[in-house]
C-alpha positions as CSV (number, residue, x, y, z in Angstrom):
1,X,-44.5,26.0,-24.0
2,X,-42.5,23.9,-26.5
3,X,-39.7,26.4,-26.4
4,X,-39.5,26.1,-22.6
5,X,-39.3,22.3,-22.8
6,X,-36.7,22.5,-25.5
7,X,-34.7,25.0,-23.4
8,X,-34.8,22.7,-20.3
9,X,-33.7,19.7,-22.4
10,X,-30.8,21.6,-23.8
11,X,-29.7,22.8,-20.3
12,X,-29.9,19.3,-18.9
13,X,-27.9,17.9,-21.9
14,X,-25.2,20.5,-21.4
15,X,-25.0,19.8,-17.6
16,X,-24.9,16.0,-18.3
17,X,-22.0,16.4,-20.9
18,X,-20.1,18.7,-18.5
19,X,-20.3,16.1,-15.7
20,X,-19.4,13.2,-18.0
21,X,-16.3,15.3,-19.2
22,X,-15.2,15.7,-15.6
23,X,-15.4,12.0,-14.9
24,X,-13.1,11.2,-17.8
25,X,-10.2,13.3,-16.4
26,X,-7.9,11.1,-14.4
27,X,-7.4,12.1,-10.8
28,X,-3.9,13.0,-9.8
29,X,-1.8,10.0,-8.8
30,X,-1.7,9.4,-5.1
31,X,1.7,10.0,-3.5
32,X,2.9,7.5,-1.0
33,X,3.2,8.9,2.5
34,X,6.4,9.4,4.3
35,X,8.2,6.2,5.2
36,X,6.1,4.2,2.7
37,X,8.1,1.7,0.7
38,X,8.5,2.6,-2.9
39,X,8.7,-1.0,-4.1
40,X,7.3,-4.2,-2.6
41,X,9.7,-6.2,-0.5
42,X,9.8,-9.9,0.1
43,X,8.3,-10.9,3.4
44,X,10.3,-13.2,5.7
45,X,9.5,-14.7,9.1
46,X,11.4,-14.5,12.3
47,X,13.2,-17.8,13.1
48,X,12.3,-17.3,16.8
49,X,8.6,-16.2,16.9
50,X,7.4,-16.6,13.3
51,X,6.4,-12.9,12.9
52,X,6.3,-11.9,9.2
53,X,8.1,-8.7,8.3
54,X,9.7,-7.1,5.3
55,X,13.1,-8.4,4.4
56,X,14.6,-4.9,4.7
57,X,13.7,-4.7,8.4
58,X,14.8,-8.2,9.3
59,X,18.0,-8.8,11.2
60,X,20.3,-11.6,9.9
61,X,21.8,-14.1,12.3
62,X,22.9,-17.7,12.7
63,X,19.9,-19.8,11.8
64,X,17.8,-17.3,9.9
65,X,16.5,-13.8,10.1
66,X,14.9,-12.2,13.2
67,X,12.4,-9.4,14.0
68,X,14.5,-8.0,16.9
69,X,17.9,-8.1,18.5
70,X,16.4,-9.9,21.5
71,X,15.0,-12.7,19.4
72,X,18.2,-13.1,17.6
73,X,20.1,-13.4,20.9
74,X,17.6,-15.8,22.4
75,X,17.7,-18.1,19.3
76,X,21.5,-18.1,19.2
77,X,21.7,-18.8,22.9
78,X,19.2,-21.7,22.6
79,X,21.0,-23.1,19.5
80,X,24.6,-22.5,20.6
81,X,27.1,-25.1,19.4
82,X,28.0,-27.5,22.1
């Protein structure tokens, strides 16, 4: 009976050590999906509507940056020099 209990304890200890060893292995690094930015970009807001977007996607114009060509045109029409 004592041999059986000792055998069960040894088997449980081996299983516990095997599971603990697997937890220590670092999982593979997650790869960014297609189109995901590799580095963080500064966020800017559209001068027309205030929408926040990455600076790489913003369109420059007179008076600031814009989220779309339509907003840039509307802003420049409203703020045209007189």
